[in-house]
N, C-alpha and C positions, 0 to 999 in steps of 0.2 A: 835037358832040361838046366840041370845044376849051375851049367857054365854061363847061364844067359841072367840067373837068378841075383846073383851078386851083383852083375852093373846093375842091373834095375832096382836094387835094395838101397844103392849108392846112391844112383839119380832121384828116389825118393827120399831121400836125405837131403840130399842137397840142395830140393827144390824148398822141402820143409824148412829147413834153417831161413831161403833164400825170402818165404814167406813173414817168417818169422823177422826177419831182421829187416822187412818193407813194414812189418804192421808198427815195428819201434819207430823207426824213421818218419812214421804219417802221426804217430802218438805225440812223436817230440815238435815237428812242424806243428801239429795244432797246440800243443802247451807253448811253444814259443812264441807265435800268435796272439795267443790267449793274454799271453802274460804284455805281449807288446802294446796289445789294447788294453790293458788296463794300466800300464805306463802313462798311457796316451791319455786316456779318464783323467789318471791321479794330476798330470801333470797342466790338464785343461782347467781342472777343478782350480789348480792352485792360482793358473793363470786368469779364471774368473773373477776367482776371493780376492786379487787386484783389481781387477776392474770395477769390483762393487764398493775396494774401498776408496778408489779414487772419485765414482758419481757420488759416493755418501757424503765423504769430508772434503776433496776437492785437492787432496794430496798427490801430484804427481808423482815427488821423489821416486818412490820405490818403483811404480810404474816406470821412467824413464831407464832404470837399471833394470830391468827384467830381460828377461830373456827376448832370443828376436821371433822364438814361437809368438810373443803376443801381438808382432806387428798383424797375423793374417786374423787374429781374432778380434784388432782393433776395427780392422776392417770389416770384418764381417758383420761386427754390430752397427758399424757407422749410419748405413743404410735405414734404419731401424729406429735410429734416436731423432726426438727432436728439442729443441731448446736450451737448457744447459747442458744435460746431457750431454748433445751433439758437440756443443762446444768443447766439454771438459773432454772429449774425446778427438777430437781434431787437436786439442791442445798439445796430447801427447803425442797423438803421431807427429807433430813438428818436433817437440823436445825431441823426440827419440829418433831426429833426424830421417821420417820416414818420407817427409816431403820434401825436404833437399837432394833426396837419392831420386825421388820423382820426377823434379826439376831437371837434376844432372841426365836422366834417360831420356826426353823430350829428343832429344838428340844424338840417338844411339842411333845404329846403322843398323839394327833389327826391328822391322815393324811393330813385332808385338809385344817389346819393350814402350817403344813410343806411345803405342795406343793403351796399354798400361796402366802409363805413366799419366796420359790424358786423364784416363778415366777417373785415379787416384785422384788426380788434382781436383777434378768435378766434385768427388765425393766429399773431400774435403774444403770444399767452397773458395777456394784460393785464388780469389779476386785481385790481388798481387799478381798473380799468371796469365792476369787476360789477354795477355798482347800474345805473349806464347801460344797461348791454346788458338786464340784467333789466326796466328802463321799456319797453324795445323792442319786449318781448313784447306789448306792449299798443296798436300803433302803427296807425295805420290803412289802411297798405298790408300786404295777409296776405305780400307776397314778402320784407318788411323783416321781418317775426314771425318769419318763416322763417327768414332769415338769420341772426337776435338768437340764435334758438334752437339754434342748428347752432355757432354763436360761443362761446355757452355752455358746449358741450358740450367744445368745442376748449380751452378757457380749463381746465378741470380742476378747478373750485373747488366741491369736495361742497356747498358752500354754495347754489348755482345750482340743487339739486334744487328746492328749496321755491315758486321763482317757477317752473321748467319745469311743473312737476306743474300750478301752480295755473291757466297760462296754457290747462289744458282746457276749463276750463267759463268764461273771462268772455266777456264781451261780445264779441268778437272771437276764438273759440278756435282752437288752431291744432291741426291735426291732428296723431293720435295718433304715427302714424308718426313724424314730424318728432320730435317731445318724446322718443319712447322712443328713437330713434337717439342724441339729446342724451344722454340720461340713461345709457345703456349706456356712453357716451363720456366720460362721468366716472368710471366703474369703480367698484370695490367699494366706496370710501369709503363710499359712499350706500346701502349696504343697511339701514343700521341706521334711515333715513330711510323708507326703502321699506317696510318691516316694519312700521315707527310708521302709516304711510299705510294697509296692508292693515287696519288696522283702526278710523283716524278719517278717510279721505280720503274724497273724495266717490266715485261709484262710476267715473268717467271715471278718476279718479288711483287707484284701487283695483285695475280692471281691467289698465291701464298696469304699476303697481307689480308686480302678479301677474306679467305676460311677463316682468318685467326680472330680478325676482329667482328665475324657473325657469330662464332663458338662462344665469342665476350658478349656477344650481343651489344655491342658500343652501338648505341645510339647517334651521339655525335657523330659514328663516319657514313649516315644515311646518305648524304648530300652527295659526298663523294663516292661513293658506290654507286647511287642514279647516274651520274655522271658516267662510269663507266661501263654501266648498263646499255644505255642508251647512246651510247658510241659507235659507229659501226665501221671507225678506223682501228678498234680495240681487235684485239684474236679472241675467236671465241672463245677460245679456255676461261678466257678473263671477265668474259660478260657473263658465262655461267656462277662463274664463283662469284661475280656482284648481287647476281638474284638469289644467287641461294643465301649468299647473307644475307642478302635483305631480308627474305624470308624467314632465317632464325630472329633478327633483331625483331620484326614484327611491328616495324612502325608503319601506320595507317600511310603514312607522308609518300610512301614505294609505293603504294597502288596506282597510282597515276605511270610514273615510268615503270611499271611491270605493266600493267593492259596495254600500254604502246608497242613494248617488245612485242607483246601476244599477239597485236593484231596487224603489226607490220614488220616484224623479223621472218625473212624468209629460213632461218636456219631453225631446222626441226628439235635439236638438241637444246637450242638457246630457248627455242619457246615454249618446250617442256617445265625447262628448271623455271621459268617464269610461269606458269600454269601452280607449278607445287609451290612455290614461293607468295602466291595467293591464295593458296588454300592455307598457308600457312597464317599467314596476318589475319584472315579471316575477316575481311572488311567486306557488307554486302555491296559496295557500290563495285565490286568488280564483277561481279554478278551476271550481269548483260554480256561481256565479252568472254565469261566463261562459256555462258553457255551458248553462245555463236563458237566457240573452240570446239564443238561436240561434233560437227561434220568437218572439222580438218581431215584432208586428206592424208594426214600424218596419222597412225592410230597412236601413237605413243604420246601424241600431243593430246589426241582427243580423250584418252584415257586422262590423263593428267589434268586435263577440266573437270571432268566428271568427277573424280576421286576430287578436286577444291571445292565444287559446288558442295557434295556432300559434308563436305568439311567446316562449311559456312552453316551447317546444323538448320536452323527453320524457316531462316531467309534462303537458302539453299533450295530448301526442299519445295519451298513456293513459288520459286521460277520454273522448278524441272515440274511439277502440276500443271502451272498453267499451260507451260509448252508443248507441256505432252497431250494437252487438250484443245489444243489449236490444229493439232494433227501435222501431215507435210513430214520430210526430211527430218527436218528438225524437233519436230514433236516425237516423231519416232525413236530417233537418236535420245531424245530427253524420257520417254518412256525405259528403254533401255536402264538408262545412267539410274532410274527411280526406281527400279526393281534392284540393284545393288547398293542403294543407300538406307542401310540399317533405319527401320520402322518400329515406334513399338508397340509391342505386341507384337512384330511378326519379327520372326525369324527370316534372314538375308537368301534370296532364291526361292524364297517358297509363295 
């Protein structure tokens, strides 16, 4: 037994020593981490003090001479600022060479560097680099193309709309959602170009332009949208986009073209879009056509007509009530629709 006790005691001592060393090492790591965090907080506080001085008095000399860490602070703050404060940060980034380095990176071999450069130039509203950013819309990397589109939207130059719309139909087309958000970011200054695109653009550009003018509520686009809607040579998605846009704009002048499509179109998706648009416009003149649509074999069209009649308010309710009283298949459909229309003092479905 004594011959085993000594090795056991030695092993216990060694293990205890290792535990102590491990605890000391862990404590040292925590201490070092805390020191680094403290140093980082102090550096950030110093950098923020420089930024506050810049925004308060506009003197950028101290900012220009600051360490490279300031670049990340300025880039983080830039999207949160507006007006003179934003311009001061943009000027500081230019003077520090950040913008020039981003421009150089537009030709970098690494896609992530090209994408990051495009994003930075968009944040700094680099209108001087519109042509370079537009060229990136044809980049071999999808991520870079999307970054360039978003950057063009943030730059805010209306001239960017042409390149953005063209990017929908290139050999490497951009997603319509990305292009649409960028065009929306350009604001109302691009509405004349979008109205022209409704007439002369590619099908993809026409559909997107219809979406955007509809979101802007551009009444001046009503006539061009009505032409697209009623033209059977147009692709269905373009005609649907036109119908939806007319509903968003809400001009009663669109009631005629929309009812024409609701009656004559063989495409159920288009008829549904027309019915929904008529409901949004709320013109009582559409009530007879919407009523007839209740018996459409396509259930989604019939449902959309019923919803649209409900959105007409008292006029729609009166038309439904009269039809229900007359009976027949249309009367039965009207009665069912009437049950779903909220009435004062009555819960739906009760």
